Every structure is written in C-alpha cells, then in structure tokens.
HTML snippet that shows the backbone in 3Dmol.js (N, CA, C, O; Angstrom):
<script src="https://3Dmol.org/build/3Dmol-min.js"></script>
<div id="view" style="width:600px;height:400px;position:relative"></div>
<script>
const pdb = `
ATOM      1  N   MET A   1     -65.302 -28.722 -54.994  1.00  0.00           N
ATOM      2  CA  MET A   1     -66.471 -27.957 -55.377  1.00  0.00           C
ATOM      3  C   MET A   1     -66.533 -27.841 -56.848  1.00  0.00           C
ATOM      4  O   MET A   1     -67.607 -27.997 -57.430  1.00  0.00           O
ATOM      5  N   GLY A   2     -65.415 -27.569 -57.492  1.00  0.00           N
ATOM      6  CA  GLY A   2     -65.452 -27.408 -58.914  1.00  0.00           C
ATOM      7  C   GLY A   2     -66.046 -26.151 -59.423  1.00  0.00           C
ATOM      8  O   GLY A   2     -66.504 -25.301 -58.659  1.00  0.00           O
ATOM      9  N   ILE A   3     -66.041 -26.031 -60.720  1.00  0.00           N
ATOM     10  CA  ILE A   3     -66.578 -24.843 -61.358  1.00  0.00           C
ATOM     11  C   ILE A   3     -68.115 -25.001 -61.453  1.00  0.00           C
ATOM     12  O   ILE A   3     -68.645 -26.015 -61.906  1.00  0.00           O
ATOM     13  N   VAL A   4     -68.775 -23.953 -61.005  1.00  0.00           N
ATOM     14  CA  VAL A   4     -70.277 -23.916 -61.163  1.00  0.00           C
ATOM     15  C   VAL A   4     -70.649 -23.145 -62.413  1.00  0.00           C
ATOM     16  O   VAL A   4     -69.833 -22.416 -62.978  1.00  0.00           O
ATOM     17  N   PRO A   5     -71.947 -23.321 -62.856  1.00  0.00           N
ATOM     18  CA  PRO A   5     -72.291 -22.541 -64.014  1.00  0.00           C
ATOM     19  C   PRO A   5     -72.070 -21.076 -63.880  1.00  0.00           C
ATOM     20  O   PRO A   5     -72.197 -20.494 -62.802  1.00  0.00           O
ATOM     21  N   GLU A   6     -71.733 -20.484 -65.000  1.00  0.00           N
ATOM     22  CA  GLU A   6     -71.541 -19.032 -64.960  1.00  0.00           C
ATOM     23  C   GLU A   6     -72.581 -18.255 -64.349  1.00  0.00           C
ATOM     24  O   GLU A   6     -72.318 -17.265 -63.666  1.00  0.00           O
ATOM     25  N   SER A   7     -73.820 -18.681 -64.575  1.00  0.00           N
ATOM     26  CA  SER A   7     -74.965 -17.952 -63.900  1.00  0.00           C
ATOM     27  C   SER A   7     -74.885 -17.941 -62.427  1.00  0.00           C
ATOM     28  O   SER A   7     -75.238 -16.947 -61.792  1.00  0.00           O
ATOM     29  N   ASP A   8     -74.399 -19.088 -61.814  1.00  0.00           N
ATOM     30  CA  ASP A   8     -74.209 -19.151 -60.382  1.00  0.00           C
ATOM     31  C   ASP A   8     -73.154 -18.169 -59.849  1.00  0.00           C
ATOM     32  O   ASP A   8     -73.325 -17.529 -58.811  1.00  0.00           O
ATOM     33  N   SER A   9     -72.052 -18.084 -60.615  1.00  0.00           N
ATOM     34  CA  SER A   9     -71.017 -17.075 -60.322  1.00  0.00           C
ATOM     35  C   SER A   9     -71.614 -15.645 -60.319  1.00  0.00           C
ATOM     36  O   SER A   9     -71.365 -14.843 -59.418  1.00  0.00           O
ATOM     37  N   LYS A  10     -72.378 -15.380 -61.326  1.00  0.00           N
ATOM     38  CA  LYS A  10     -73.037 -13.998 -61.370  1.00  0.00           C
ATOM     39  C   LYS A  10     -73.959 -13.850 -60.238  1.00  0.00           C
ATOM     40  O   LYS A  10     -73.987 -12.769 -59.650  1.00  0.00           O
ATOM     41  N   ILE A  11     -74.711 -14.808 -59.870  1.00  0.00           N
ATOM     42  CA  ILE A  11     -75.656 -14.649 -58.848  1.00  0.00           C
ATOM     43  C   ILE A  11     -74.924 -14.459 -57.551  1.00  0.00           C
ATOM     44  O   ILE A  11     -75.261 -13.532 -56.813  1.00  0.00           O
ATOM     45  N   LEU A  12     -73.960 -15.258 -57.225  1.00  0.00           N
ATOM     46  CA  LEU A  12     -73.126 -15.144 -55.986  1.00  0.00           C
ATOM     47  C   LEU A  12     -72.504 -13.722 -55.924  1.00  0.00           C
ATOM     48  O   LEU A  12     -72.485 -13.094 -54.866  1.00  0.00           O
ATOM     49  N   ASP A  13     -72.016 -13.248 -57.036  1.00  0.00           N
ATOM     50  CA  ASP A  13     -71.423 -11.930 -57.025  1.00  0.00           C
ATOM     51  C   ASP A  13     -72.413 -10.795 -56.807  1.00  0.00           C
ATOM     52  O   ASP A  13     -72.152  -9.827 -56.092  1.00  0.00           O
ATOM     53  N   ARG A  14     -73.522 -10.956 -57.435  1.00  0.00           N
ATOM     54  CA  ARG A  14     -74.630  -9.925 -57.185  1.00  0.00           C
ATOM     55  C   ARG A  14     -75.162  -9.996 -55.731  1.00  0.00           C
ATOM     56  O   ARG A  14     -75.331  -8.961 -55.087  1.00  0.00           O
ATOM     57  N   LEU A  15     -75.421 -11.203 -55.224  1.00  0.00           N
ATOM     58  CA  LEU A  15     -75.841 -11.273 -53.905  1.00  0.00           C
ATOM     59  C   LEU A  15     -74.855 -10.722 -52.835  1.00  0.00           C
ATOM     60  O   LEU A  15     -75.222 -10.085 -51.848  1.00  0.00           O
ATOM     61  N   ALA A  16     -73.647 -11.014 -53.113  1.00  0.00           N
ATOM     62  CA  ALA A  16     -72.598 -10.451 -52.198  1.00  0.00           C
ATOM     63  C   ALA A  16     -72.663  -8.943 -52.207  1.00  0.00           C
ATOM     64  O   ALA A  16     -72.630  -8.318 -51.146  1.00  0.00           O
ATOM     65  N   LYS A  17     -72.755  -8.343 -53.381  1.00  0.00           N
ATOM     66  CA  LYS A  17     -72.723  -6.922 -53.528  1.00  0.00           C
ATOM     67  C   LYS A  17     -74.020  -6.298 -52.842  1.00  0.00           C
ATOM     68  O   LYS A  17     -73.964  -5.212 -52.265  1.00  0.00           O
ATOM     69  N   GLU A  18     -75.120  -7.001 -52.933  1.00  0.00           N
ATOM     70  CA  GLU A  18     -76.341  -6.477 -52.337  1.00  0.00           C
ATOM     71  C   GLU A  18     -76.688  -6.774 -50.907  1.00  0.00           C
ATOM     72  O   GLU A  18     -77.628  -6.218 -50.338  1.00  0.00           O
ATOM     73  N   SER A  19     -75.893  -7.679 -50.331  1.00  0.00           N
ATOM     74  CA  SER A  19     -76.075  -8.083 -48.969  1.00  0.00           C
ATOM     75  C   SER A  19     -75.734  -7.048 -47.996  1.00  0.00           C
ATOM     76  O   SER A  19     -74.674  -6.427 -48.073  1.00  0.00           O
ATOM     77  N   GLY A  20     -76.686  -6.828 -46.997  1.00  0.00           N
ATOM     78  CA  GLY A  20     -76.355  -5.831 -45.974  1.00  0.00           C
ATOM     79  C   GLY A  20     -75.737  -6.501 -44.727  1.00  0.00           C
ATOM     80  O   GLY A  20     -75.339  -5.837 -43.770  1.00  0.00           O
ATOM     81  N   ASP A  21     -75.677  -7.821 -44.783  1.00  0.00           N
ATOM     82  CA  ASP A  21     -75.100  -8.550 -43.556  1.00  0.00           C
ATOM     83  C   ASP A  21     -73.664  -8.880 -43.954  1.00  0.00           C
ATOM     84  O   ASP A  21     -73.404  -9.623 -44.900  1.00  0.00           O
ATOM     85  N   PRO A  22     -72.726  -8.280 -43.171  1.00  0.00           N
ATOM     86  CA  PRO A  22     -71.316  -8.515 -43.488  1.00  0.00           C
ATOM     87  C   PRO A  22     -70.824  -9.948 -43.469  1.00  0.00           C
ATOM     88  O   PRO A  22     -69.980 -10.357 -44.267  1.00  0.00           O
ATOM     89  N   LEU A  23     -71.372 -10.682 -42.545  1.00  0.00           N
ATOM     90  CA  LEU A  23     -71.019 -12.241 -42.420  1.00  0.00           C
ATOM     91  C   LEU A  23     -71.572 -12.942 -43.633  1.00  0.00           C
ATOM     92  O   LEU A  23     -70.874 -13.770 -44.217  1.00  0.00           O
ATOM     93  N   GLU A  24     -72.798 -12.652 -44.047  1.00  0.00           N
ATOM     94  CA  GLU A  24     -73.312 -13.312 -45.206  1.00  0.00           C
ATOM     95  C   GLU A  24     -72.577 -12.883 -46.537  1.00  0.00           C
ATOM     96  O   GLU A  24     -72.392 -13.696 -47.444  1.00  0.00           O
ATOM     97  N   ARG A  25     -72.183 -11.617 -46.608  1.00  0.00           N
ATOM     98  CA  ARG A  25     -71.380 -11.130 -47.717  1.00  0.00           C
ATOM     99  C   ARG A  25     -70.054 -11.877 -47.765  1.00  0.00           C
ATOM    100  O   ARG A  25     -69.594 -12.284 -48.832  1.00  0.00           O
ATOM    101  N   TRP A  26     -69.443 -12.051 -46.588  1.00  0.00           N
ATOM    102  CA  TRP A  26     -68.163 -12.837 -46.554  1.00  0.00           C
ATOM    103  C   TRP A  26     -68.360 -14.231 -47.021  1.00  0.00           C
ATOM    104  O   TRP A  26     -67.547 -14.740 -47.792  1.00  0.00           O
ATOM    105  N   ARG A  27     -69.380 -14.861 -46.599  1.00  0.00           N
ATOM    106  CA  ARG A  27     -69.657 -16.244 -46.996  1.00  0.00           C
ATOM    107  C   ARG A  27     -69.927 -16.344 -48.525  1.00  0.00           C
ATOM    108  O   ARG A  27     -69.433 -17.237 -49.213  1.00  0.00           O
ATOM    109  N   LEU A  28     -70.671 -15.453 -48.971  1.00  0.00           N
ATOM    110  CA  LEU A  28     -70.978 -15.428 -50.465  1.00  0.00           C
ATOM    111  C   LEU A  28     -69.775 -15.188 -51.270  1.00  0.00           C
ATOM    112  O   LEU A  28     -69.623 -15.792 -52.332  1.00  0.00           O
ATOM    113  N   ARG A  29     -68.862 -14.298 -50.810  1.00  0.00           N
ATOM    114  CA  ARG A  29     -67.589 -14.083 -51.513  1.00  0.00           C
ATOM    115  C   ARG A  29     -66.721 -15.318 -51.502  1.00  0.00           C
ATOM    116  O   ARG A  29     -66.052 -15.608 -52.494  1.00  0.00           O
ATOM    117  N   ALA A  30     -66.716 -16.064 -50.391  1.00  0.00           N
ATOM    118  CA  ALA A  30     -65.885 -17.271 -50.355  1.00  0.00           C
ATOM    119  C   ALA A  30     -66.436 -18.286 -51.297  1.00  0.00           C
ATOM    120  O   ALA A  30     -65.654 -18.975 -51.952  1.00  0.00           O
ATOM    121  N   ARG A  31     -67.779 -18.437 -51.419  1.00  0.00           N
ATOM    122  CA  ARG A  31     -68.424 -19.341 -52.337  1.00  0.00           C
ATOM    123  C   ARG A  31     -68.142 -18.868 -53.783  1.00  0.00           C
ATOM    124  O   ARG A  31     -67.897 -19.665 -54.688  1.00  0.00           O
ATOM    125  N   TYR A  32     -68.188 -17.610 -53.939  1.00  0.00           N
ATOM    126  CA  TYR A  32     -67.911 -17.058 -55.346  1.00  0.00           C
ATOM    127  C   TYR A  32     -66.478 -17.402 -55.859  1.00  0.00           C
ATOM    128  O   TYR A  32     -66.265 -17.790 -57.007  1.00  0.00           O
ATOM    129  N   VAL A  33     -65.472 -17.221 -54.872  1.00  0.00           N
ATOM    130  CA  VAL A  33     -64.148 -17.559 -55.391  1.00  0.00           C
ATOM    131  C   VAL A  33     -63.939 -19.116 -55.700  1.00  0.00           C
ATOM    132  O   VAL A  33     -63.156 -19.494 -56.571  1.00  0.00           O
ATOM    133  N   LEU A  34     -64.698 -19.985 -54.921  1.00  0.00           N
ATOM    134  CA  LEU A  34     -64.772 -21.375 -55.293  1.00  0.00           C
ATOM    135  C   LEU A  34     -65.472 -21.547 -56.775  1.00  0.00           C
ATOM    136  O   LEU A  34     -65.086 -22.398 -57.576  1.00  0.00           O
ATOM    137  N   SER A  35     -66.469 -20.700 -57.016  1.00  0.00           N
ATOM    138  CA  SER A  35     -67.141 -20.913 -58.294  1.00  0.00           C
ATOM    139  C   SER A  35     -66.349 -20.495 -59.493  1.00  0.00           C
ATOM    140  O   SER A  35     -66.640 -20.934 -60.605  1.00  0.00           O
ATOM    141  N   ILE A  36     -65.340 -19.647 -59.304  1.00  0.00           N
ATOM    142  CA  ILE A  36     -64.439 -19.231 -60.415  1.00  0.00           C
ATOM    143  C   ILE A  36     -63.188 -20.027 -60.493  1.00  0.00           C
ATOM    144  O   ILE A  36     -62.301 -19.700 -61.281  1.00  0.00           O
ATOM    145  N   GLY A  37     -63.071 -21.117 -59.667  1.00  0.00           N
ATOM    146  CA  GLY A  37     -62.023 -21.964 -59.794  1.00  0.00           C
ATOM    147  C   GLY A  37     -61.001 -22.104 -58.798  1.00  0.00           C
ATOM    148  O   GLY A  37     -60.078 -22.900 -58.972  1.00  0.00           O
ATOM    149  N   TYR A  38     -61.101 -21.304 -57.633  1.00  0.00           N
ATOM    150  CA  TYR A  38     -60.113 -21.478 -56.612  1.00  0.00           C
ATOM    151  C   TYR A  38     -60.431 -22.738 -55.854  1.00  0.00           C
ATOM    152  O   TYR A  38     -61.573 -23.190 -55.781  1.00  0.00           O
ATOM    153  N   SER A  39     -59.360 -23.295 -55.285  1.00  0.00           N
ATOM    154  CA  SER A  39     -59.575 -24.477 -54.494  1.00  0.00           C
ATOM    155  C   SER A  39     -60.054 -24.218 -53.031  1.00  0.00           C
ATOM    156  O   SER A  39     -59.907 -23.119 -52.496  1.00  0.00           O
ATOM    157  N   LEU A  40     -60.588 -25.198 -52.460  1.00  0.00           N
ATOM    158  CA  LEU A  40     -61.095 -24.965 -51.069  1.00  0.00           C
ATOM    159  C   LEU A  40     -59.986 -24.413 -50.187  1.00  0.00           C
ATOM    160  O   LEU A  40     -60.237 -23.495 -49.406  1.00  0.00           O
ATOM    161  N   LYS A  41     -58.804 -24.922 -50.281  1.00  0.00           N
ATOM    162  CA  LYS A  41     -57.671 -24.523 -49.493  1.00  0.00           C
ATOM    163  C   LYS A  41     -57.351 -23.056 -49.788  1.00  0.00           C
ATOM    164  O   LYS A  41     -57.147 -22.244 -48.885  1.00  0.00           O
ATOM    165  N   GLU A  42     -57.315 -22.755 -51.070  1.00  0.00           N
ATOM    166  CA  GLU A  42     -57.033 -21.216 -51.466  1.00  0.00           C
ATOM    167  C   GLU A  42     -58.171 -20.342 -50.907  1.00  0.00           C
ATOM    168  O   GLU A  42     -57.900 -19.263 -50.379  1.00  0.00           O
ATOM    169  N   ALA A  43     -59.390 -20.766 -51.007  1.00  0.00           N
ATOM    170  CA  ALA A  43     -60.451 -19.901 -50.624  1.00  0.00           C
ATOM    171  C   ALA A  43     -60.356 -19.755 -49.048  1.00  0.00           C
ATOM    172  O   ALA A  43     -60.514 -18.654 -48.520  1.00  0.00           O
ATOM    173  N   SER A  44     -60.117 -20.796 -48.382  1.00  0.00           N
ATOM    174  CA  SER A  44     -60.005 -20.731 -46.841  1.00  0.00           C
ATOM    175  C   SER A  44     -58.839 -19.757 -46.478  1.00  0.00           C
ATOM    176  O   SER A  44     -58.988 -18.956 -45.555  1.00  0.00           O
ATOM    177  N   ARG A  45     -57.754 -19.815 -47.149  1.00  0.00           N
ATOM    178  CA  ARG A  45     -56.619 -18.888 -46.916  1.00  0.00           C
ATOM    179  C   ARG A  45     -57.035 -17.497 -47.281  1.00  0.00           C
ATOM    180  O   ARG A  45     -56.726 -16.594 -46.503  1.00  0.00           O
ATOM    181  N   ILE A  46     -57.680 -17.227 -48.338  1.00  0.00           N
ATOM    182  CA  ILE A  46     -58.028 -15.858 -48.698  1.00  0.00           C
ATOM    183  C   ILE A  46     -58.983 -15.198 -47.703  1.00  0.00           C
ATOM    184  O   ILE A  46     -58.893 -13.999 -47.439  1.00  0.00           O
ATOM    185  N   PHE A  47     -59.895 -16.000 -47.157  1.00  0.00           N
ATOM    186  CA  PHE A  47     -60.819 -15.523 -46.264  1.00  0.00           C
ATOM    187  C   PHE A  47     -60.592 -15.786 -44.797  1.00  0.00           C
ATOM    188  O   PHE A  47     -61.434 -15.580 -43.923  1.00  0.00           O
ATOM    189  N   SER A  48     -59.316 -16.284 -44.597  1.00  0.00           N
ATOM    190  CA  SER A  48     -58.879 -16.633 -43.182  1.00  0.00           C
ATOM    191  C   SER A  48     -60.007 -17.446 -42.406  1.00  0.00           C
ATOM    192  O   SER A  48     -60.373 -17.161 -41.266  1.00  0.00           O
ATOM    193  N   ALA A  49     -60.476 -18.425 -43.118  1.00  0.00           N
ATOM    194  CA  ALA A  49     -61.629 -19.266 -42.594  1.00  0.00           C
ATOM    195  C   ALA A  49     -61.088 -20.693 -42.541  1.00  0.00           C
ATOM    196  O   ALA A  49     -60.177 -21.076 -43.275  1.00  0.00           O
ATOM    197  N   ASP A  50     -61.696 -21.459 -41.635  1.00  0.00           N
ATOM    198  CA  ASP A  50     -61.455 -22.842 -41.566  1.00  0.00           C
ATOM    199  C   ASP A  50     -61.995 -23.558 -42.846  1.00  0.00           C
ATOM    200  O   ASP A  50     -63.088 -23.251 -43.320  1.00  0.00           O
ATOM    201  N   GLU A  51     -61.235 -24.473 -43.363  1.00  0.00           N
ATOM    202  CA  GLU A  51     -61.688 -25.203 -44.590  1.00  0.00           C
ATOM    203  C   GLU A  51     -63.031 -25.850 -44.391  1.00  0.00           C
ATOM    204  O   GLU A  51     -63.840 -25.879 -45.319  1.00  0.00           O
ATOM    205  N   ASP A  52     -63.283 -26.344 -43.272  1.00  0.00           N
ATOM    206  CA  ASP A  52     -64.574 -27.113 -43.001  1.00  0.00           C
ATOM    207  C   ASP A  52     -65.715 -26.113 -43.010  1.00  0.00           C
ATOM    208  O   ASP A  52     -66.821 -26.491 -43.395  1.00  0.00           O
ATOM    209  N   ASN A  53     -65.519 -24.841 -42.606  1.00  0.00           N
ATOM    210  CA  ASN A  53     -66.586 -23.836 -42.688  1.00  0.00           C
ATOM    211  C   ASN A  53     -66.772 -23.459 -44.165  1.00  0.00           C
ATOM    212  O   ASN A  53     -67.911 -23.337 -44.618  1.00  0.00           O
ATOM    213  N   VAL A  54     -65.734 -23.279 -44.892  1.00  0.00           N
ATOM    214  CA  VAL A  54     -65.957 -22.944 -46.270  1.00  0.00           C
ATOM    215  C   VAL A  54     -66.628 -24.023 -47.103  1.00  0.00           C
ATOM    216  O   VAL A  54     -67.382 -23.774 -48.044  1.00  0.00           O
ATOM    217  N   TYR A  55     -66.296 -25.245 -46.686  1.00  0.00           N
ATOM    218  CA  TYR A  55     -66.912 -26.395 -47.281  1.00  0.00           C
ATOM    219  C   TYR A  55     -68.409 -26.495 -47.037  1.00  0.00           C
ATOM    220  O   TYR A  55     -69.208 -26.815 -47.917  1.00  0.00           O
ATOM    221  N   ARG A  56     -68.747 -26.188 -45.734  1.00  0.00           N
ATOM    222  CA  ARG A  56     -70.175 -26.145 -45.352  1.00  0.00           C
ATOM    223  C   ARG A  56     -70.953 -25.029 -46.078  1.00  0.00           C
ATOM    224  O   ARG A  56     -72.103 -25.224 -46.471  1.00  0.00           O
ATOM    225  N   TRP A  57     -70.320 -23.869 -46.247  1.00  0.00           N
ATOM    226  CA  TRP A  57     -71.002 -22.785 -46.969  1.00  0.00           C
ATOM    227  C   TRP A  57     -71.253 -23.221 -48.357  1.00  0.00           C
ATOM    228  O   TRP A  57     -72.327 -22.968 -48.903  1.00  0.00           O
ATOM    229  N   ALA A  58     -70.273 -23.889 -48.970  1.00  0.00           N
ATOM    230  CA  ALA A  58     -70.481 -24.256 -50.329  1.00  0.00           C
ATOM    231  C   ALA A  58     -71.508 -25.366 -50.425  1.00  0.00           C
ATOM    232  O   ALA A  58     -72.291 -25.363 -51.375  1.00  0.00           O
ATOM    233  N   GLU A  59     -71.554 -26.293 -49.523  1.00  0.00           N
ATOM    234  CA  GLU A  59     -72.601 -27.273 -49.556  1.00  0.00           C
ATOM    235  C   GLU A  59     -73.977 -26.706 -49.303  1.00  0.00           C
ATOM    236  O   GLU A  59     -74.965 -27.144 -49.892  1.00  0.00           O
ATOM    237  N   ARG A  60     -74.030 -25.760 -48.450  1.00  0.00           N
ATOM    238  CA  ARG A  60     -75.344 -25.140 -48.182  1.00  0.00           C
ATOM    239  C   ARG A  60     -75.831 -24.391 -49.379  1.00  0.00           C
ATOM    240  O   ARG A  60     -77.021 -24.451 -49.689  1.00  0.00           O
ATOM    241  N   TRP A  61     -74.925 -23.648 -50.107  1.00  0.00           N
ATOM    242  CA  TRP A  61     -75.268 -22.994 -51.354  1.00  0.00           C
ATOM    243  C   TRP A  61     -75.807 -24.051 -52.374  1.00  0.00           C
ATOM    244  O   TRP A  61     -76.881 -23.880 -52.951  1.00  0.00           O
ATOM    245  N   ASN A  62     -75.065 -25.086 -52.560  1.00  0.00           N
ATOM    246  CA  ASN A  62     -75.397 -26.124 -53.494  1.00  0.00           C
ATOM    247  C   ASN A  62     -76.749 -26.746 -53.193  1.00  0.00           C
ATOM    248  O   ASN A  62     -77.474 -27.079 -54.130  1.00  0.00           O
ATOM    249  N   SER A  63     -77.130 -26.922 -51.915  1.00  0.00           N
ATOM    250  CA  SER A  63     -78.391 -27.584 -51.575  1.00  0.00           C
ATOM    251  C   SER A  63     -79.565 -26.677 -51.362  1.00  0.00           C
ATOM    252  O   SER A  63     -80.718 -27.013 -51.630  1.00  0.00           O
ATOM    253  N   GLU A  64     -79.216 -25.496 -50.862  1.00  0.00           N
ATOM    254  CA  GLU A  64     -80.293 -24.558 -50.566  1.00  0.00           C
ATOM    255  C   GLU A  64     -80.334 -23.267 -51.361  1.00  0.00           C
ATOM    256  O   GLU A  64     -81.313 -22.525 -51.281  1.00  0.00           O
ATOM    257  N   ARG A  65     -79.332 -22.998 -52.095  1.00  0.00           N
ATOM    258  CA  ARG A  65     -79.192 -21.732 -52.766  1.00  0.00           C
ATOM    259  C   ARG A  65     -79.148 -20.547 -51.844  1.00  0.00           C
ATOM    260  O   ARG A  65     -79.539 -19.440 -52.216  1.00  0.00           O
ATOM    261  N   SER A  66     -78.664 -20.779 -50.618  1.00  0.00           N
ATOM    262  CA  SER A  66     -78.573 -19.813 -49.618  1.00  0.00           C
ATOM    263  C   SER A  66     -77.269 -20.044 -48.788  1.00  0.00           C
ATOM    264  O   SER A  66     -76.781 -21.169 -48.683  1.00  0.00           O
ATOM    265  N   ILE A  67     -76.710 -18.911 -48.188  1.00  0.00           N
ATOM    266  CA  ILE A  67     -75.639 -19.072 -47.293  1.00  0.00           C
ATOM    267  C   ILE A  67     -75.955 -18.462 -45.993  1.00  0.00           C
ATOM    268  O   ILE A  67     -75.091 -18.317 -45.128  1.00  0.00           O
ATOM    269  N   ALA A  68     -77.181 -18.101 -45.842  1.00  0.00           N
ATOM    270  CA  ALA A  68     -77.697 -17.426 -44.552  1.00  0.00           C
ATOM    271  C   ALA A  68     -77.277 -18.357 -43.353  1.00  0.00           C
ATOM    272  O   ALA A  68     -77.279 -19.584 -43.451  1.00  0.00           O
ATOM    273  N   GLY A  69     -76.931 -17.701 -42.258  1.00  0.00           N
ATOM    274  CA  GLY A  69     -76.564 -18.450 -41.102  1.00  0.00           C
ATOM    275  C   GLY A  69     -77.636 -19.307 -40.526  1.00  0.00           C
ATOM    276  O   GLY A  69     -78.804 -18.944 -40.664  1.00  0.00           O
ATOM    277  N   HIS A  70     -77.369 -20.356 -39.924  1.00  0.00           N
ATOM    278  CA  HIS A  70     -78.399 -21.212 -39.262  1.00  0.00           C
ATOM    279  C   HIS A  70     -78.196 -21.085 -37.788  1.00  0.00           C
ATOM    280  O   HIS A  70     -77.086 -20.949 -37.273  1.00  0.00           O
ATOM    281  N   PRO A  71     -79.376 -21.138 -37.108  1.00  0.00           N
ATOM    282  CA  PRO A  71     -79.282 -21.001 -35.657  1.00  0.00           C
ATOM    283  C   PRO A  71     -78.558 -22.068 -34.963  1.00  0.00           C
ATOM    284  O   PRO A  71     -78.431 -22.033 -33.739  1.00  0.00           O
TER     285      PRO A  71
END
`;
const viewer = $3Dmol.createViewer("view");
viewer.addModel(pdb, "pdb");
viewer.setStyle({}, {cartoon: {color: "spectrum"}});
viewer.zoomTo();
viewer.render();
</script>
C-alpha cells in the first residue's frame, strides 16, 4: 500500500471519527494505519482481520475514496 499523501491520512482519520457505522469506522481505521506506514500484515494483526480483506479495503479506498460495504 505504501504511504499515502498526508491529506489522505487526515481524511481517513476524520472520516473514522465521524462515522456512525462501527464496521465502516473499523475499515477506515485499518486503512488509516496503512496510510501512516504500517504493513498490510501489521494492520491485519492490529484489527484481527484477514489480510485479503484489509487489502480489499485499501484498494477500494484507492479507487473509490470510500470503504463503505458493498452488497
């Protein structure tokens, strides 16, 4: 994933704080820790989530600027 621009980190942090959806907040926090330099493996451990899921959340953020759940 790599480091994202500082503005993205700030956006992710703000969105996570404002989100009323616990699952979305969790996904945003996982993407946030990636944005500040944690590895995919570290983020998946921190959030007790499968690496594939964390990767998909990151990819969704990168392409859609959203981490909302898909049906």
